[in-house]
N, C-alpha and C positions, 0 to 999 in steps of 0.2 A: 572321816578319818580312816576309812578302809584303804585309801591310797598308801598309807604308811606301811601297810602289810605287803604291798606289791613290790617285788624285787626291782622292777623297772624304775620305780620312783627313786630308790636308793642308788641305782647305777647312774641315773641322770643327775642326782644331787651330787654324787661323788665327782662325776666328770665336770660339772659346773664348778665345784669347789677347787679341784686340782688345776683347772684352767685359769681360774682367778688367781691362784697361787703362782702359776707360771708367769702370768701377765705381771703381777705385782713384783715378783722377784726381778724381772727385767727392769722395771721402773726404779726399784730401790737400788739395784746395782748401778744403773746409769747415774742416779743422783749421787751415790757414793763416789763414782768415778770422777764426776765433775768437781766434787769437793776434796778429792785426793784423800778419801777416808778408806778404812778397811773395807774390802770388797767381798761380795758373795763368791765363793769358789765356783769355777765353771762346772765342776762336777755336780754341784747342787742345782745349777740351772738346767743341766742335761737330765738330772734325776727327776726334776719336776716334769719335764717333757716325757721321759720314759714311763713315768707313772700315770700318763694319760693327759698331761697338760700341754701337749705339743701345739695345739691351736692357740691357746693363751700365750704361750711363749713366743710363737711366731707373730701374733698380733702385737705383743709387747715389743718385739724387735722393731717392728715398723713404726708404732706409735712413738716410742722413745728414741728411735734411731740408734739402737744399741746392738752391738755385735754384728752389724750388717756388713762389715768388711772382713769378718772372720769366716773363712770357708768351712771350718768345722761346724759353725752354726748355720750358715746360709744353705749348706747341703745337709748337715746332720739333722736339723729340726724337721725339714720336710720329709726326709727318709724315715725318721721316727714316726711321723704322722702316717705315712703310707703303710708302714708295718702295722700300726695300730688300726688303721682302716681295714686292711686285709684281714687282720685277726678278728675284728668286730664282725665283718661280713661272714667270715667262716663260722664264727660262733652262732650268729643268727641263723644261718642256713642249717647248721648242725642240729641246733636245739629247737628250731621252730617246725621241723618236719618238712621244710620246703626243698630239701636236697634229695628227697626220695625219688 
């Protein structure tokens, strides 16, 4: 149970959860679009990506074939991922002592 005290466990758990949320939101929104029901706002889809779920959102776009013709998503989600990746690399280098 010592792993529960390790911050890396919680970071990975958060990233897994937010990516599952991003993936699920794409699937739910696609299902609602097919049935002409109330939709999930695009701001919410982007918010899940910005909060760390860009990989899940992008996989959801492919799996559900959803938002794949919208440039704001086909360009925006990968850009969000690249920013998250760069931020992650920066933080790892900054706090691991590898940047000295």
